[in-house]
C-alpha positions in Angstrom: 104.3 135.5 102.5 105.2 138.6 100.6 108.8 139.9 101.1 107.4 143.4 101.2 105.6 143.1 104.5 106.9 142.3 108.0 106.0 139.0 109.6 103.3 139.0 112.2 104.3 137.8 115.7 102.5 134.5 115.1 104.3 134.0 111.8 107.6 134.7 113.5 106.9 132.4 116.5 106.0 129.4 114.3 108.7 130.0 111.7 106.2 130.2 108.9 108.8 130.7 106.2 110.9 127.7 107.4 109.8 124.4 105.8 112.8 122.5 104.4 110.7 119.4 103.8 108.4 121.5 101.5 105.4 119.5 102.8 102.2 121.5 102.2 100.6 120.3 105.4 103.5 121.9 107.4 102.8 125.2 105.7 99.0 124.9 106.4 99.5 124.0 110.1 102.0 126.9 110.6 99.7 129.4 108.8 96.7 128.4 110.9 98.7 128.4 114.1 100.1 131.8 113.3 96.6 133.2 112.9 95.5 131.7 116.3 98.6 133.2 118.0 98.0 136.6 116.4 94.3 136.5 117.4 95.2 135.6 121.1 97.6 138.5 121.2 94.9 140.9 120.1 92.6 139.9 123.0 94.8 141.4 125.7 97.6 143.5 124.1 98.6 145.1 127.5 99.9 143.2 130.5 97.6 145.0 132.9 94.4 144.0 131.1 92.2 141.2 132.4 93.0 138.0 130.5 96.4 139.2 129.3 98.3 136.4 131.1 95.8 133.8 129.9 96.0 135.0 126.3 99.8 134.9 126.5 99.7 131.3 127.9 97.3 130.3 125.1 99.6 131.8 122.4 102.5 129.8 123.9 100.5 126.6 124.0 99.6 127.1 120.3 103.2 127.6 119.5 104.1 124.4 121.3 101.2 122.5 119.6 102.5 123.6 116.2 105.9 122.2 116.9 104.4 118.8 117.8 102.0 118.9 114.8 105.0 119.6 112.4 106.9 116.7 114.1 103.9 114.4 113.6 103.6 115.4 109.9 107.3 115.0 109.2 108.0 111.9 111.3 109.8 109.2 109.4 108.9 105.5 109.9 111.3 103.3 111.9 113.8 101.4 109.9 
């Protein structure tokens, strides 16, 4: 992501710039998830519109799924 532009809401919510493991799949999952979150938030940008609650729940579910996906990618084997 360019430092000249502000992060999207999706990028912020998944922490797209945070990847201390430097694993490419983590970057890919976060990027795809950020796009899904941003898309959901465009469906119903105002609380009073039909589907707004559902779009917000879906965005939160994507955020949660991203966390689990990153955990799956970075999980270390048992010793």
